[in-house]
C-alpha positions as CSV (number, residue, x, y, z in Angstrom):
1,M,-125.9,1.6,145.6
2,S,-125.8,5.3,146.6
3,R,-128.0,8.0,145.0
4,D,-125.1,9.4,143.0
5,Q,-124.0,5.9,141.8
6,L,-127.6,5.1,140.7
7,L,-127.8,8.4,138.8
8,K,-124.4,7.8,137.1
9,E,-125.3,4.3,136.1
10,L,-128.7,5.3,134.9
11,S,-127.2,8.1,132.8
12,A,-124.8,5.8,131.2
13,M,-127.5,3.2,130.5
14,D,-129.8,5.8,129.0
15,F,-126.9,7.1,126.8
16,Y,-126.1,3.6,125.7
17,T,-129.8,3.1,124.9
18,V,-130.0,6.2,122.7
19,D,-126.8,5.3,121.0
20,L,-128.1,1.9,120.1
21,Q,-131.4,3.4,119.0
22,L,-129.6,5.7,116.6
23,Y,-127.6,2.8,115.2
24,L,-130.8,0.6,114.8
25,N,-132.4,3.5,112.9
26,T,-129.9,2.8,110.1
27,H,-129.3,-0.9,110.7
28,P,-132.8,-2.3,111.5
29,N,-131.8,-5.9,110.7
30,D,-128.9,-6.1,113.1
31,R,-130.2,-8.8,115.4
32,D,-127.2,-8.5,117.9
33,A,-127.7,-4.7,118.2
34,L,-131.4,-5.2,118.8
35,Q,-130.8,-7.8,121.5
36,K,-128.3,-5.4,123.2
37,Y,-130.8,-2.5,122.9
38,N,-133.5,-4.6,124.6
39,A,-131.2,-5.7,127.3
40,V,-129.8,-2.2,128.0
41,A,-133.3,-0.7,127.9
42,S,-134.5,-3.3,130.4
43,Q,-131.5,-2.6,132.7
44,A,-132.1,1.1,132.5
45,G,-135.8,0.5,133.4
46,A,-134.8,-1.6,136.4
47,L,-132.3,1.1,137.6
48,R,-134.9,3.8,137.1
49,Q,-137.4,1.9,139.2
50,E,-134.8,1.3,141.9
51,Y,-133.9,5.0,142.0
52,E,-137.5,6.2,142.1
53,S,-138.5,3.7,144.8
54,M,-135.7,5.1,147.0
55,Y,-135.4,8.8,146.0
56,G,-138.6,9.8,144.1
57,P,-139.6,10.4,140.5
58,L,-137.1,11.4,137.8
59,T,-139.7,12.8,135.4
60,S,-143.3,14.0,135.8
61,F,-144.6,12.1,132.7
62,R,-143.0,8.6,132.9
63,S,-142.7,8.0,136.7
64,T,-145.1,6.8,139.3
65,S,-145.4,8.6,142.6
66,K,-146.1,7.8,146.2
67,Y,-148.7,9.8,148.1
68,P,-148.7,12.7,148.2
69,W,-147.6,13.7,144.7
70,Q,-143.8,13.8,144.8
71,W,-142.9,15.5,141.6
72,T,-143.0,18.9,143.4
73,A,-140.5,17.8,146.1
74,D,-137.1,19.4,146.0
75,P,-134.6,19.2,144.4
76,W,-135.9,19.3,140.9
77,P,-133.8,17.4,138.2
78,W,-132.5,20.6,136.6
79,Q,-131.3,22.1,139.9
80,Y,-127.6,21.9,140.6
81,E,-127.9,20.0,143.9
82,F,-129.9,17.2,142.2
83,N,-127.1,16.2,139.8
84,F,-124.2,14.0,140.7
85,K,-120.7,15.4,140.7
86,L,-118.1,14.2,138.1
87,A,-114.5,13.8,139.0
88,G,-112.7,17.1,138.6
89,D,-115.8,19.2,139.4
90,G,-113.8,21.0,142.2
91,E,-114.8,18.7,145.0
């Protein structure tokens, strides 16, 4: 999977995780939703680990780093060139 594909997939999984988390806040006894949440959170973790092993850390507080400390390597997540391009972005 390419860098952009990994970022898109991870973004989708993280969004899905947050959506399920919000649902579970109001429906804590929904066993199916909890099972989906755990599965999606696990998939997102695996994607994050795959991305970071190939391209470096996504965050400074939740990611491990190879030597030397990689968080300061360019581009930073908030810089334009870090982010994947969506269809219709002009390219």
